[in-house]
N, C-alpha and C positions, 0 to 999 in steps of 0.2 A: 199652595194656599188655598181654600176654596173661598167662593163666591162671597160677596155681602149675605145674602138670600140664603147661601146653605150655612155659614157661621151663626147666621140668626137661628135657622132651625136648631141648630147643634144647641145654641146659648138657653134657646126657650126650654128644651128636653132636660138640659141639667141644670136650669134653674127652678123650674116648675111652670114658667108662664114668661109671656114676653112682653115687654112692657118697654118705654122710655129709656128707661136707665139701663137695659141690656141694650138698646141699640146703641146709645152713647157709649157703652165701655167698649162694645165690637169697633165701633168707629175708631176711639181713643187710642185702641192699643193696634188695629191697622196701622193708624198714621204715625205712631210710635216707632214701630216695625220698620213700614216704609221708610222714614227719616232715616233711621240707624242702617239699614240696608240688610236687615235680616229677613231672609224670605222664608224661613224652615225654621221656625222657633222650635216646635214639637219635632222635629226629627234632626237632620243632620246640625244644625245651629242650636240646638236643644240647653248648650252646656256654657253657653256663649250669653245669654241675657238674664237680669237679676231685674224685678219689677217690683218699685216703691209704689203701694196704693195707701189714699188717704182718706175713705172713706168704708164703713160698711154696709155698702148697699148693694142695689143688684148689679151695678154698673161691677163692681169688684168681682162679682162671678163672670161676669165675659170679658172682662181682662185675662183672668185666669185661662178662660177656655182656649181664647186666641193664642194667648203668648206661650201655656203649656206651664207658665209660672207657678207653683204650687206650696203653701206654707211646708208641706210635709218634704218638699225636695229641698227647699231654704233657699228657694229662686223668689218666693212670692214676699214680700216684706210690708207687713201695714205699720202705718203712723196714724193714731186716729186724731186725725186734724179736721174733720167733718167736710172736708171739699173735696168736690167733682175733679179730682185729679190724681195723676201717674206720672210717677218717673218709670222710663225705662234705659235702662242700664246698659250697654255692650262693654262686657267684659274682656272682650279681646281686641277693639279699640281704644277703650277709654271712655268714650263718647258717651252722652246722656242727654235723654229730650224729656225736658216735663211737659206735659197737655194737660191743662186746665179747660173746664169747659166753662165756656162763656155764658156771662149772668146773664145778655139780654136775647139770648137763643128760647129760651121760654116766648118771650114778647115775639120775637121773629115768627116762631110758631101759630101764636093767635093770629098775627097779622097776615099770614100767608094760607091759613086755614079755616078762618072762620065758621065755614059751613060745615065742619067736622064737630061732631057733638059735646065733645069732651076736650080738658086741656090735654090729659094724655094722648088722646088718638091725634090731636092737632101737633100735638112733639113726636110721638112716632112717625108722623109723614114728615115732618120736618125732618129730624135726624137721619132719617133713610136717603132722604134726598137732597138736602142741601151740602153745600163743598163743607169741604175741612174748615177753610177760614172764617164763615159762617157760624159755625160751631165752637172750635177749640181756638185757643191762643197758645201757642208755642215758645218755650225757650230752651235754647241750650245752657247746661246746666253743668257742674262736676260733682261727680257723689264719690266719698271715698269710702268703698266698701270694705271694711276690715277684713281680711282673711279669715278668722274666724267666723265670718257670716258667710262665707261663699258655698255656695251647694258643695257637697262630698266630703266638706273640713271634718276631719277626726280629731276629736278632743278626750284630756283625760277624764273620765267620769270620778267626780269626787261624791262623798257624803256629806251631808251638812251634820255639823258637829251638834246641833241642838234639836233638831226633831228626827234626823236620820235617813230623810229622804235623798235621794239620788240627784243630782245637780249636773246637767252637759254645759257643753260650748264655755266654760269659764263664768257660769253666771253663780257667783258666790262673791263674797266680800272677806277678808280677813280682818277680826275682831279678837282683840286680848289675843293671838295667836291662835284662833281657833277658825276653820273655814265654815262660813254658816251662808245658806242660801238667802235669796233677796227677800222672801217672804218672812223670813225670822228676823235679816238686819233691820229689815225696815216693815213692821207689823203696821204702822199706818197708812202704808201704800197698798196694802192687801186689797183686793176683789172680794176676799171671803173673810168670814170671821169662824172660829169654832163654836158650837154650840154648848 
């Protein structure tokens, strides 16, 4: 595993800038990996880890970079809860750790670095230097990852009987003997509307 500084350089390059959220995400991922004993998440241990993120902000890109978990590999799972939190699941051992950014870490940054010109700079400095316990809450949790949600899972592809679009991974429902995709079955929950 690269050093913190190397990971931050890589996160900056991948994300387009370095900010407090990127630093927090790198540190959060390092903590989760360390607690689970996963030393090489992008190499030898790459099929061992699934990560759930709870926010679609800068930290998520950093977590993906450090862990190697990606949506396209089905190893990164997004739950839109608006929380600066991630859960790291070791598929081999069954252990999982949820890591949440402490709400008081911003105030800590202000109190430690009042001489820095902006809250972002204060947070960046604090998030680089402060111990994990000052930045995060940790909780051992249980996560039941359904076999259909595992990386590498193969499933029958069906065609929606209403719209004709293909549907993977069993993401359809039976309505009156017809296989219907979720957007046809629940149009009120779609994120899009036809023009």
